[in-house]
C-alpha positions as YAML, in Angstrom:
chain: A
units: angstrom
residues:
- id: 1
  name: MET
  ca: [0.16, -0.11, 0.19]
- id: 2
  name: SER
  ca: [1.30, 3.47, -0.79]
- id: 3
  name: VAL
  ca: [0.41, 6.88, 0.41]
- id: 4
  name: ARG
  ca: [0.23, 9.96, -1.96]
- id: 5
  name: VAL
  ca: [0.47, 13.43, -0.70]
- id: 6
  name: ALA
  ca: [-0.21, 16.49, -3.04]
- id: 7
  name: LEU
  ca: [1.25, 19.29, -1.92]
- id: 8
  name: LYS
  ca: [-1.31, 22.14, -2.57]
- id: 9
  name: LEU
  ca: [0.03, 25.62, -1.16]
- id: 10
  name: GLY
  ca: [-2.49, 27.62, -2.52]
- id: 11
  name: PRO
  ca: [-4.94, 29.60, -0.82]
- id: 12
  name: VAL
  ca: [-8.41, 27.79, -0.51]
- id: 13
  name: THR
  ca: [-11.46, 29.51, -1.81]
- id: 14
  name: LYS
  ca: [-14.99, 28.65, -0.65]
- id: 15
  name: ALA
  ca: [-18.30, 29.94, -0.89]
- id: 16
  name: LEU
  ca: [-20.40, 30.52, 2.42]
- id: 17
  name: ARG
  ca: [-23.85, 29.22, 3.45]
- id: 18
  name: PHE
  ca: [-26.84, 30.62, 3.64]
- id: 19
  name: PRO
  ca: [-27.50, 33.34, 4.55]
- id: 20
  name: TYR
  ca: [-24.18, 34.62, 3.36]
- id: 21
  name: ALA
  ca: [-24.24, 32.45, 0.46]
- id: 22
  name: ASP
  ca: [-23.27, 35.79, -1.88]
- id: 23
  name: VAL
  ca: [-20.08, 35.69, 0.19]
- id: 24
  name: THR
  ca: [-16.66, 34.15, -0.98]
- id: 25
  name: ILE
  ca: [-13.50, 33.69, 1.62]
- id: 26
  name: THR
  ca: [-10.25, 32.89, 0.01]
- id: 27
  name: ALA
  ca: [-8.11, 31.41, 2.91]
- id: 28
  name: ARG
  ca: [-4.27, 31.18, 3.18]
- id: 29
  name: ARG
  ca: [-3.12, 27.85, 4.39]
- id: 30
  name: LEU
  ca: [-1.91, 28.63, 7.84]
- id: 31
  name: ARG
  ca: [0.75, 26.79, 9.88]
- id: 32
  name: THR
  ca: [1.26, 26.27, 13.61]
- id: 33
  name: PRO
  ca: [3.03, 29.19, 14.22]
- id: 34
  name: GLU
  ca: [0.69, 31.43, 12.74]
- id: 35
  name: TRP
  ca: [-2.14, 30.08, 14.54]
- id: 36
  name: ASP
  ca: [0.04, 30.45, 17.68]
- id: 37
  name: SER
  ca: [0.57, 34.04, 17.33]
- id: 38
  name: ALA
  ca: [-2.73, 35.07, 16.42]
- id: 39
  name: ARG
  ca: [-3.97, 33.32, 19.54]
- id: 40
  name: ASP
  ca: [-1.18, 35.01, 21.53]
- id: 41
  name: ALA
  ca: [-2.30, 38.42, 20.01]
- id: 42
  name: ALA
  ca: [-5.73, 37.66, 21.33]
- id: 43
  name: GLN
  ca: [-4.48, 36.76, 24.65]
- id: 44
  name: ALA
  ca: [-2.49, 40.13, 24.65]
- id: 45
  name: ILE
  ca: [-5.43, 42.38, 24.33]
- id: 46
  name: LEU
  ca: [-7.47, 40.64, 27.01]
- id: 47
  name: ARG
  ca: [-4.58, 40.86, 29.51]
- id: 48
  name: ASN
  ca: [-4.10, 44.72, 28.93]
- id: 49
  name: ASP
  ca: [-7.14, 46.14, 30.54]
- id: 50
  name: ALA
  ca: [-6.71, 49.65, 28.45]
- id: 51
  name: ASP
  ca: [-6.68, 48.18, 25.13]
- id: 52
  name: LEU
  ca: [-9.57, 45.45, 26.23]
- id: 53
  name: LEU
  ca: [-11.53, 48.37, 27.51]
- id: 54
  name: ASN
  ca: [-11.27, 50.61, 24.73]
- id: 55
  name: LEU
  ca: [-12.47, 47.78, 22.22]
- id: 56
  name: LEU
  ca: [-15.18, 47.13, 24.66]
- id: 57
  name: VAL
  ca: [-16.51, 50.54, 24.46]
- id: 58
  name: LYS
  ca: [-15.66, 51.00, 20.61]
- id: 59
  name: HIS
  ca: [-17.96, 47.84, 20.12]
- id: 60
  name: ASP
  ca: [-20.59, 48.48, 22.87]
- id: 61
  name: LEU
  ca: [-19.53, 45.21, 24.16]
- id: 62
  name: LEU
  ca: [-19.39, 46.29, 28.02]
- id: 63
  name: PRO
  ca: [-21.79, 44.49, 30.63]
- id: 64
  name: LYS
  ca: [-24.43, 46.16, 32.29]
- id: 65
  name: GLY
  ca: [-23.53, 49.14, 34.06]
- id: 66
  name: GLY
  ca: [-21.11, 50.11, 31.61]
- id: 67
  name: VAL
  ca: [-17.22, 50.94, 32.52]
- id: 68
  name: ARG
  ca: [-18.30, 50.88, 36.49]
- id: 69
  name: GLY
  ca: [-20.21, 47.32, 35.68]
- id: 70
  name: TRP
  ca: [-17.28, 45.97, 34.18]
- id: 71
  name: LYS
  ca: [-14.90, 47.11, 36.87]
- id: 72
  name: ARG
  ca: [-17.28, 45.86, 39.44]
- id: 73
  name: MET
  ca: [-17.67, 42.48, 37.95]
- id: 74
  name: LYS
  ca: [-14.00, 42.01, 37.52]
- id: 75
  name: ASP
  ca: [-13.24, 42.92, 41.38]
- id: 76
  name: ASN
  ca: [-16.18, 41.46, 42.80]
- id: 77
  name: ASP
  ca: [-17.20, 38.34, 40.68]
- id: 78
  name: PRO
  ca: [-14.27, 36.40, 39.50]
- id: 79
  name: VAL
  ca: [-16.48, 33.51, 37.70]
- id: 80
  name: ALA
  ca: [-18.89, 36.12, 35.88]
- id: 81
  name: TYR
  ca: [-15.74, 38.02, 34.53]
- id: 82
  name: ALA
  ca: [-14.47, 34.78, 33.61]
- id: 83
  name: GLN
  ca: [-17.28, 33.82, 31.49]
- id: 84
  name: TYR
  ca: [-17.49, 37.02, 30.20]
- id: 85
  name: LEU
  ca: [-13.73, 36.89, 28.92]
- id: 86
  name: ILE
  ca: [-14.23, 33.82, 27.47]
- id: 87
  name: GLY
  ca: [-16.44, 35.18, 24.94]
- id: 88
  name: ILE
  ca: [-14.81, 38.12, 24.40]
- id: 89
  name: GLY
  ca: [-11.49, 36.12, 23.81]
- id: 90
  name: MET
  ca: [-13.36, 34.04, 21.48]
- id: 91
  name: TRP
  ca: [-14.19, 36.74, 19.55]
- id: 92
  name: LEU
  ca: [-10.78, 38.55, 19.74]
- id: 93
  name: THR
  ca: [-9.37, 35.20, 18.52]
- id: 94
  name: ALA
  ca: [-11.62, 35.00, 15.65]
- id: 95
  name: VAL
  ca: [-10.41, 38.46, 14.58]
- id: 96
  name: GLU
  ca: [-6.85, 37.73, 15.08]
- id: 97
  name: CYS
  ca: [-7.08, 34.27, 13.01]
- id: 98
  name: ALA
  ca: [-8.84, 35.96, 10.43]
- id: 99
  name: LEU
  ca: [-6.50, 38.81, 10.21]
- id: 100
  name: VAL
  ca: [-3.48, 36.46, 9.21]
- id: 101
  name: GLY
  ca: [-5.96, 33.53, 7.39]
- id: 102
  name: VAL
  ca: [-8.01, 35.51, 5.24]
- id: 103
  name: ALA
  ca: [-6.37, 36.49, 1.64]
- id: 104
  name: ASP
  ca: [-9.38, 37.94, -0.07]
- id: 105
  name: TRP
  ca: [-12.90, 37.91, -0.02]
- id: 106
  name: THR
  ca: [-16.04, 38.86, -2.29]
- id: 107
  name: GLY
  ca: [-19.65, 40.19, -1.43]
- id: 108
  name: ILE
  ca: [-18.53, 41.97, 1.70]
- id: 109
  name: GLU
  ca: [-19.10, 45.48, 1.03]
- id: 110
  name: THR
  ca: [-18.88, 48.94, 2.96]
- id: 111
  name: GLU
  ca: [-21.84, 51.46, 3.42]
- id: 112
  name: ASP
  ca: [-21.12, 52.98, 0.31]
- id: 113
  name: GLY
  ca: [-21.01, 49.51, -1.71]
- id: 114
  name: THR
  ca: [-17.33, 49.47, -2.69]
- id: 115
  name: PRO
  ca: [-15.66, 45.94, -1.43]
- id: 116
  name: ALA
  ca: [-14.42, 45.75, 2.33]
- id: 117
  name: PRO
  ca: [-10.73, 45.59, 3.00]
- id: 118
  name: ILE
  ca: [-9.83, 42.83, 4.96]
- id: 119
  name: GLU
  ca: [-8.46, 44.97, 8.17]
- id: 120
  name: ARG
  ca: [-8.93, 44.85, 11.89]
- id: 121
  name: ASP
  ca: [-12.01, 47.14, 11.82]
- id: 122
  name: VAL
  ca: [-13.96, 45.84, 9.27]
- id: 123
  name: LEU
  ca: [-13.32, 42.12, 10.83]
- id: 124
  name: GLU
  ca: [-14.17, 43.51, 14.44]
- id: 125
  name: VAL
  ca: [-17.77, 44.04, 13.10]
- id: 126
  name: LEU
  ca: [-18.25, 41.25, 11.03]
- id: 127
  name: LEU
  ca: [-17.31, 38.67, 13.31]
- id: 128
  name: LEU
  ca: [-19.58, 40.18, 15.93]
- id: 129
  name: ASP
  ca: [-21.82, 38.17, 13.95]
- id: 130
  name: GLU
  ca: [-21.71, 34.36, 15.27]
- id: 131
  name: ALA
  ca: [-22.83, 32.77, 12.41]
- id: 132
  name: LEU
  ca: [-20.69, 34.66, 10.09]
- id: 133
  name: SER
  ca: [-17.52, 34.28, 12.34]
- id: 134
  name: ASP
  ca: [-18.23, 30.45, 12.93]
- id: 135
  name: GLN
  ca: [-18.34, 30.29, 8.37]
- id: 136
  name: ILE
  ca: [-15.54, 32.40, 8.10]
- id: 137
  name: LEU
  ca: [-13.28, 30.68, 10.52]
- id: 138
  name: GLY
  ca: [-14.30, 27.57, 9.38]
- id: 139
  name: VAL
  ca: [-12.41, 28.08, 5.88]
- id: 140
  name: VAL
  ca: [-9.70, 29.48, 7.74]
- id: 141
  name: THR
  ca: [-9.47, 26.17, 9.48]
- id: 142
  name: GLU
  ca: [-10.30, 23.96, 6.44]
- id: 143
  name: ALA
  ca: [-7.27, 25.56, 4.59]
- id: 144
  name: ALA
  ca: [-5.18, 24.75, 7.64]
- id: 145
  name: GLN
  ca: [-6.19, 21.16, 8.25]
- id: 146
  name: LEU
  ca: [-6.11, 20.92, 4.50]
- id: 147
  name: LEU
  ca: [-2.10, 21.66, 4.59]
- id: 148
  name: ILE
  ca: [-1.80, 19.32, 7.47]
- id: 149
  name: VAL
  ca: [-3.20, 16.29, 5.60]
- id: 150
  name: GLU
  ca: [-1.59, 17.16, 2.63]
- id: 151
  name: GLY
  ca: [1.94, 16.27, 4.69]
- id: 152
  name: GLU
  ca: [2.86, 20.16, 6.33]
- id: 153
  name: PRO
  ca: [2.21, 19.06, 9.99]
- id: 154
  name: PHE
  ca: [3.30, 21.43, 12.89]
- id: 155
  name: GLY
  ca: [4.19, 24.20, 10.81]
- id: 156
  name: ALA
  ca: [6.89, 23.07, 8.69]
- id: 157
  name: SER
  ca: [7.83, 24.95, 5.31]
- id: 158
  name: PRO
  ca: [7.45, 23.75, 2.24]
- id: 159
  name: ASN
  ca: [11.35, 22.88, 1.70]
- id: 160
  name: GLY
  ca: [11.08, 20.52, 4.36]
- id: 161
  name: SER
  ca: [12.50, 22.45, 7.14]
- id: 162
  name: SER
  ca: [11.02, 23.09, 10.44]
- id: 163
  name: ALA
  ca: [9.61, 26.13, 11.45]
- id: 164
  name: PRO
  ca: [11.36, 27.79, 14.90]
- id: 165
  name: GLY
  ca: [10.13, 25.84, 17.93]
- id: 166
  name: THR
  ca: [8.71, 22.85, 15.86]
- id: 167
  name: THR
  ca: [9.93, 19.27, 14.65]
- id: 168
  name: ALA
  ca: [9.81, 18.05, 10.86]
...
Protein backbone atom coordinates (compact mmCIF):
# COMPACT_ATOMS: atom_id res chain seq x y z
CA MET A 1 0.00 0.00 0.00
CA SER A 2 1.30 3.44 -0.85
CA VAL A 3 0.34 6.90 0.34
CA ARG A 4 0.10 9.83 -2.05
CA VAL A 5 0.50 13.32 -0.80
CA ALA A 6 -0.23 16.38 -2.92
CA LEU A 7 1.26 19.60 -1.63
CA LYS A 8 -1.15 22.26 -2.79
CA LEU A 9 0.13 25.28 -0.97
CA GLY A 10 -2.12 27.79 -2.69
CA PRO A 11 -5.05 29.44 -0.92
CA VAL A 12 -8.42 27.74 -0.43
CA THR A 13 -11.54 29.51 -1.72
CA LYS A 14 -15.02 28.63 -0.50
CA ALA A 15 -18.49 30.11 -0.81
CA LEU A 16 -20.24 30.57 2.51
CA ARG A 17 -23.59 28.98 3.34
CA PHE A 18 -26.97 30.64 3.82
CA PRO A 19 -27.61 33.41 4.75
CA TYR A 20 -24.18 34.49 3.46
CA ALA A 21 -24.27 32.55 0.17
CA ASP A 22 -23.15 35.62 -1.82
CA VAL A 23 -19.87 35.76 0.14
CA THR A 24 -16.72 33.94 -0.95
CA ILE A 25 -13.67 33.67 1.32
CA THR A 26 -10.14 32.86 0.18
CA ALA A 27 -7.97 31.60 3.05
CA ARG A 28 -4.22 31.20 3.35
CA ARG A 29 -2.83 27.82 4.38
CA LEU A 30 -1.85 28.74 7.96
CA ARG A 31 0.72 26.71 9.84
CA THR A 32 0.90 26.11 13.58
CA PRO A 33 3.14 29.11 14.37
CA GLU A 34 0.70 31.43 12.61
CA TRP A 35 -2.23 30.04 14.61
CA ASP A 36 -0.18 30.40 17.80
CA SER A 37 0.69 34.02 16.98
CA ALA A 38 -2.96 34.87 16.35
CA ARG A 39 -4.02 33.28 19.64
CA ASP A 40 -1.21 35.07 21.48
CA ALA A 41 -2.25 38.44 19.99
CA ALA A 42 -5.82 37.92 21.26
CA GLN A 43 -4.55 36.93 24.71
CA ALA A 44 -2.33 40.04 24.85
CA ILE A 45 -5.40 42.25 24.35
CA LEU A 46 -7.30 40.36 27.05
CA ARG A 47 -4.42 40.90 29.51
CA ASN A 48 -4.16 44.65 28.83
CA ASP A 49 -7.04 46.37 30.60
CA ALA A 50 -6.62 49.65 28.70
CA ASP A 51 -6.65 47.98 25.26
CA LEU A 52 -9.48 45.66 26.27
CA LEU A 53 -11.61 48.46 27.71
CA ASN A 54 -11.14 50.61 24.59
CA LEU A 55 -12.24 47.71 22.40
CA LEU A 56 -15.25 46.93 24.59
CA VAL A 57 -16.37 50.56 24.52
CA LYS A 58 -15.77 50.84 20.75
CA HIS A 59 -18.06 47.87 20.04
CA ASP A 60 -20.56 48.45 22.85
CA LEU A 61 -19.61 45.17 24.52
CA LEU A 62 -19.47 46.35 28.11
CA PRO A 63 -21.65 44.50 30.62
CA LYS A 64 -24.64 46.10 32.28
CA GLY A 65 -23.52 49.25 34.06
CA GLY A 66 -20.89 50.21 31.49
CA VAL A 67 -17.32 50.77 32.63
CA ARG A 68 -18.35 50.72 36.29
CA GLY A 69 -20.21 47.45 35.75
CA TRP A 70 -17.14 45.97 34.04
CA LYS A 71 -14.93 47.06 36.96
CA ARG A 72 -17.39 45.70 39.56
CA MET A 73 -17.61 42.36 37.75
CA LYS A 74 -13.83 42.17 37.41
CA ASP A 75 -13.22 42.98 41.08
CA ASN A 76 -16.19 41.28 42.77
CA ASP A 77 -17.33 38.34 40.64
CA PRO A 78 -14.35 36.45 39.19
CA VAL A 79 -16.54 33.61 37.85
CA ALA A 80 -18.83 35.95 35.91
CA TYR A 81 -15.80 37.91 34.70
CA ALA A 82 -14.09 34.71 33.52
CA GLN A 83 -17.21 33.68 31.60
CA TYR A 84 -17.46 37.15 30.09
CA LEU A 85 -13.80 37.03 29.03
CA ILE A 86 -14.27 33.61 27.42
CA GLY A 87 -16.79 35.08 24.99
CA ILE A 88 -14.68 38.18 24.33
CA GLY A 89 -11.60 35.97 23.93
CA MET A 90 -13.32 33.77 21.35
CA TRP A 91 -14.29 36.86 19.35
CA LEU A 92 -10.78 38.35 19.59
CA THR A 93 -9.19 35.05 18.57
CA ALA A 94 -11.51 34.87 15.56
CA VAL A 95 -10.50 38.41 14.58
CA GLU A 96 -6.78 37.66 14.91
CA CYS A 97 -7.05 34.37 13.00
CA ALA A 98 -9.04 36.03 10.23
CA LEU A 99 -6.47 38.83 10.01
CA VAL A 100 -3.72 36.33 9.18
CA GLY A 101 -5.87 33.73 7.45
CA VAL A 102 -8.21 35.61 5.12
CA ALA A 103 -6.40 36.47 1.89
CA ASP A 104 -9.37 37.76 -0.09
CA TRP A 105 -13.13 37.94 -0.11
CA THR A 106 -16.01 38.89 -2.33
CA GLY A 107 -19.51 39.91 -1.33
CA ILE A 108 -18.47 41.97 1.69
CA GLU A 109 -18.97 45.67 1.09
CA THR A 110 -18.79 48.95 2.95
CA GLU A 111 -21.85 51.16 3.44
CA ASP A 112 -21.23 52.89 0.10
CA GLY A 113 -21.14 49.58 -1.81
CA THR A 114 -17.39 49.38 -2.36
CA PRO A 115 -15.51 46.17 -1.50
CA ALA A 116 -14.61 46.12 2.18
CA PRO A 117 -10.91 45.92 2.96
CA ILE A 118 -9.63 42.98 5.00
CA GLU A 119 -8.53 44.89 8.06
CA ARG A 120 -8.98 44.79 11.82
CA ASP A 121 -11.84 47.31 12.09
CA VAL A 122 -13.90 45.52 9.44
CA LEU A 123 -13.23 42.08 10.91
CA GLU A 124 -14.07 43.23 14.43
CA VAL A 125 -17.52 44.30 13.26
CA LEU A 126 -18.17 41.32 10.96
CA LEU A 127 -17.11 38.71 13.48
CA LEU A 128 -19.51 40.02 16.11
CA ASP A 129 -22.06 38.06 14.07
CA GLU A 130 -21.52 34.58 15.50
CA ALA A 131 -22.91 32.73 12.48
CA LEU A 132 -20.72 34.68 10.05
CA SER A 133 -17.74 34.30 12.35
CA ASP A 134 -18.21 30.51 12.46
CA GLN A 135 -18.36 30.28 8.67
CA ILE A 136 -15.32 32.49 8.03
CA LEU A 137 -13.24 30.65 10.61
CA GLY A 138 -14.48 27.37 9.17
CA VAL A 139 -12.87 28.25 5.84
CA VAL A 140 -9.62 29.36 7.54
CA THR A 141 -9.55 26.17 9.63
CA GLU A 142 -10.30 23.95 6.64
CA ALA A 143 -7.39 25.48 4.73
CA ALA A 144 -5.04 24.74 7.64
CA GLN A 145 -6.36 21.17 8.03
CA LEU A 146 -5.88 20.52 4.32
CA LEU A 147 -2.28 21.66 4.68
CA ILE A 148 -1.73 19.14 7.47
CA VAL A 149 -3.44 16.32 5.54
CA GLU A 150 -1.27 17.14 2.55
CA GLY A 151 1.92 16.61 4.53
CA GLU A 152 2.81 19.88 6.26
CA PRO A 153 2.17 19.16 9.96
CA PHE A 154 3.42 21.27 12.84
CA GLY A 155 4.25 24.30 10.73
CA ALA A 156 6.85 22.68 8.49
CA SER A 157 7.82 24.80 5.53
CA PRO A 158 7.40 23.62 1.93
CA ASN A 159 11.13 22.90 1.56
CA GLY A 160 10.96 20.37 4.39
CA SER A 161 12.59 22.44 7.10
CA SER A 162 10.75 23.15 10.30
CA ALA A 163 9.55 26.45 11.54
CA PRO A 164 11.33 27.68 14.69
CA GLY A 165 10.27 25.70 17.74
CA THR A 166 8.79 22.81 15.76
CA THR A 167 9.93 19.46 14.52
CA ALA A 168 9.78 18.11 11.02
